[in-house]
N, C-alpha and C positions, 0 to 999 in steps of 0.2 A: 389279441395277438393275432395275426392272420395266419391262418394255415393254409399253406399252399399246397394244391393236388401236384406241383411238380417244385420242390424245393432248387433252391442253386446249389445248396452241396447236402450230403447224406451219407453220413459215414457207416460202413459195413463191415460185417468179419469178412475174410477170406480164406479161411484156413483152420490151423490151429491157436490160435488167439487166446480162446477161453482154456484150453488144455494146459497150454503153457504158463497163463496167469495162476493157474491153480498148482503147478508144480512149484512155480516162484513160493509161493505163500507157504505150500504144505512143509515145502523144505526149509522153510525160515529164511530164505533169501529175498530180502526186497529192496535191501539199501542198494546203494549204486554199484557198479564194476563187478558184480557175480556173475553169474552164469550166462544170463540172456543178454547182459552188457555184454561181454566177452564174445559171444556168440554175433551178435550186429557188429561187432568192429571186424572179428576174423573175416564176416562175409561181406562186408564192402572193402575191405583191403585186396581181398581174394579176385572179389568180380570187376574191381575198378583197376586194380594194379597200382593202389596209393601205398605212398610209404607205413603211415599210418591213419587209421583213422579212431577219433573218440567219438563216442555218442554224448550228448549235451541234454541240457534241459529244454532247451530251444534254439532255432536259426539264430535268433537275437544274439543269446550267450556265446554262440560259436562265434558272431562277429565280434562279439567285445573279448573274446580270447586272441582273435587275430590281432586286435589293437593292442592289447595287453603286449603281445610277443614283437608287436614292431616296436616298444619301448617310446611310444610319441612323446612329444613334447608340445606344451602351450604354443601355437600359433604353427604347427607342423598341417601341412594342407594334405587333403584325402579326395581325389576326384573320385565323384559317383554320380551315375545318372538322376536327373531331375526327378522322371519318371520310374520311382520306385518306392517301396515301402520306407516308412520314416527308420528302420532299425539300420538299413544299410547306411545311414549317415550316423545316426543317435549313438550305434557303437565307439565310433573313432569322436565324436564330438564328447562323448563322458571324460575321452583321455585329454580333452582341452584342445584336438584339433579342429583345424578351420575346414568346412567342407566349403569344394569346388565344383559347383554344379553344372556337370554335362549335359547339353541336348542329348536328344536320340536321333536313330536314323527314322525315315519315315516310312521304309520297307518292313523293317523287322522289329520296330520299336526298343530295340536296343542301344546303348550307347554309342553315339557317333564317333568313331575311332578317327577321323577326318579333325575333329573338334579338339583334338587331346594336346597336340603339341602347342596351341595359343592358351591353353588353360595351365601349364606347367612352368613353375618357377623353382627358383631354388630349395624352395621349401617343402617341396611336394613329396611325399613319402612312399604313397601308395597309388594305386587305382583300383578300383572296385566296378568292375564289368557286372551286369547281372544278366542273366539270360532269360530274357522275359519270355513268358509261355512257354519255357521249355527251348526255345531256338536261340542255336548260340551266338553269340557277341564274335565279331571277328577278332578272333583271340591273336593269329598270327600279327596282324598288325598292331594290336595293342602292346602283343609280349614285347616286338621289335623296338617301339617306340619307349616302352617301360625301360629295356635295358639300357638303350642308348642313353638315360637319363639317370639311370642307377637308380629306379623306381620299383618298388614291389608289388605285385599284381596279386590280389583278393580275388577270388569268382566268389561273387553270391550266387548259389547255384541252388537257391530255394525252388525253383520251378522246375530245374532242369536233371533231376539224377536220372539215369541211365538214356539219357540224350548224347548223341555226339557233333563232333566239330572234325568232318575230313577223317574221318574215322576214327578218331581217340575221344574217350569219355569225356564229358563235361566232368567238373572238377577236378582234374589233372592236369589240367591247362597252366596254372597259376602257381605261385609257392605253397598258395594254402587255398580251399575253398570251405564254403559252408553250406549246410543241406539242412532242409527243412522238412519237419514229419508232424506239421500241424496237420488237422484235421480235412483242411481242404485239399492238402498235398495228395499226389497219388498214392503213395504209401505213407501210412501216418500211424502215431500212435495217441493222438488228440492234440499233445505237445510234446514236442521232441525235437530234436536237431542232432548236428553231429559237424565236427571239424575235421577236416581233411588235411593230411599235411603230405605235399610231395617235396618239400626241401627239406633234408633229413635235420638241416640243424635247427629246427625248430621244434622236433620232437619232442626230448628230455624235458625243454621246460614248458613245452604246452601241457603235459603231464602235471608238473608241478603248481601252474597254474587253475588248471580245472579241478586239483584234490586241495583248495585254499591256500595256495602257496607253500604245501607242505610236501615232502620226499616220500609220502605215503603209499604210492605207486611203487616205488623202489623197493620198501620198506617188505611190501606182500609178495614180491619176486625174490627176495633174499638178497637182496643185493646191498643193503645196510640193515645192521641190528636193531636202529630205532629209526623213527621219524620224528622232525621237528620242522619248525618255520623255517623254511629258505630262501622266500621269494613273496614278492605279492601273488595275492590269486584272489579266488573266490570258490563256493560250490555251485560248479557247474554239471556234477556227475547225474545223469540220469538214474531214476529208478528203476530197480529189475523187475518191478510188476511191468513198468512201459515198457521196457526193453524186451518184455517175454511179449506184448502185445506187438511191438516193431518185429521182430523175429520172424514170426508168425508173416507177418505182411512181406517182410522182405524174402522169405521163402518162396511166397505165390508171386513174387514180381513180372514173371513172364506171363503167367494167367491175366495178372492186372493190367500190364501194359498193352498186351492185346485186346482186351477189352476195350481199354481206353483208346486205342488206334480204331476200333471199330466205329465207337461213336463220332470221334473228332471227324473222319472220312465220310460216315453217313450226314453230319451237318455239312461238311464240306459240299458235297455231292449235290445232296437237294437242294441247298439254298442257293446253288450257283445261278442258275437263270432269275431267280428273284433279284438277288443282290447285282447283278447285271442292269438287271431294268431300271433299278432306282440309283445308281451309283453308290451303291453301300459295297464299302472292302470287304473281303475277306483276307483271313491271314495270309500272309505270304513267308514261305519255308525256301531257302536256299538249295540247292542242288547238292551242295556239299553238305548238309546238315540234315543230321538224322534227329529230329525234335523227340521231347519227352512224353507228346501227348498230353500235355498239362491242361490245357484251358481250350475252349474256342471262343473265339471273341468275333465281333464285327465293330465296323466303323462305320456310323451313320454320317452321311452328309453334313450334319449341322445338329448343333446343341438342343435346338428344339425339336428336332426327329428324333434324337435320342430319348429325352424325354418323352414324348409320346411313344415311343416304341416301346419301353420300359411300363409306362400305365398302358398299355395295349395287352402285353403279357399278364401284367399283374391282373386286368380284370378277368382274365381266363383263369385265373389260378395258378401263374407261372412266375416264377421270382427270379428275373435277371438282374444284373448288378453292373453299375459302372465299375472303374478300376481307380488307379492313384491319381490324387490332385498334385500337380507341380510342386515339388519340395523348396524350390527357391521360392517360390512366392508363398508361402505358409507364414505363418505369424512370427514364429518363433525364428526362420531363415532370415527375417527383416533383417537383424542384426549384423548381418554379413552384407547388406544393401542388396538384396535380389530385386530385380525390377522386371515387368513386365515387357516380352519383348527378349528377355536374355535366351530364353530358350522355346524359340516360338513352334518347332515341330509337338514337344512336349506339352505346349498351351493348348494348341491346336487337338491334339489328339487325346488329350485328357477329356475333353469337353464332348468327344463324338463315339468313344468307342465304350461298346459294350459287351458284359458275358454273360452265354447261355449257361443256363444250368450244365454240370456235366461232373459225374460221380460215379464210382466204380459199381453200382449197384442197380445204375439207370434202366429201365426197362425198356424194350423197345416200342410200348405203349406210351411211355412217358415221352420217349423222343420224339414220337408222332405228334403229339401234342403240342409240344414245343415247335415243330418243324411248320405243323398246320398253321398254328396260330401266326408264326412269323410270316408265311406267305399270305395271310389274310391284308398284312398291314400295307397300306397305302402310303408311300415315302412324300410328303409334301405336295399332298393332290394329285401324284402321277396316276398313271393307269395301270392297275396290278395285270401281270402277264398271265396268271391264272385266270381270270375273266376275260381273256383276249381268245377270239376262235376264228 
């Protein structure tokens, strides 16, 4: 196993994680919906202004809950970007829905809202925009189109916690939204997620679905004398040990976000001249978006250039990685007839995008190594500006 001097990601403590975990264990509250689960949910509801936040075992499970809440039927359709993680589509496929893969914008890597109308049919039940790299999709246009066709919008906000669109928090712009607290995210508990509910009509049933289809949550609030099986559901409740870790991270959110902002801006500023000289694209953030500082990526001119760039960094002990493969071209999606050329921007970008190491505890020396190594790389035999004088 290769040990990198600069890993792609490295989890770290940011505050009271161990203290809170010890508190959960010593008080004997390690199952779900105990003290720290409730604290996490209350903090998210207060900070974001959402109607209800429910912490879950993963963002994947939050998406599955959203699919259950829609009562999807076989052959219903859900529009998702092709450039996303498989969970965005799979959660709905599990309910029998057919994914309709939408191409992305060439600037922000987000779902291209101009392609939506041509994808919508009478069977379309939901649109699932993914805020790639924590930069907002064009939610006003997406919501207008969805409203005109009676379609529900569910934000996949795995990358975007505490990002904004026109001054509004990401995760508050659809009927529901999902969050990820996976170890690669800004705020983490290793594995975890949350379902944010903005439309109150979904709140009561979401609690039931999350508690194995029972009204157990109502029982603990004293609203019923006993709880029983009342609907479909599964076990989507986060352990309070994980919630204890997560709550400490959420408490430190301002410090975490400021640190990540500094890392992102330094990459952006230091690599600007090199990127311009070699036709390497840097991330684009529209003026009306406040990004979540989730990742820093580059788009190399060609697939061979990206492959060589990753190998160049690897030889210097630095792990950089590519990202999503087009879902519409995956072997499983072939059953719905996806073909090369269906999502040309996705197919192009997927071959050229590379993510640089980016984590909360990244030191200045580690970032110096990445920046220096990147500047040493000569794209397609061009002349390195750092060697010119």
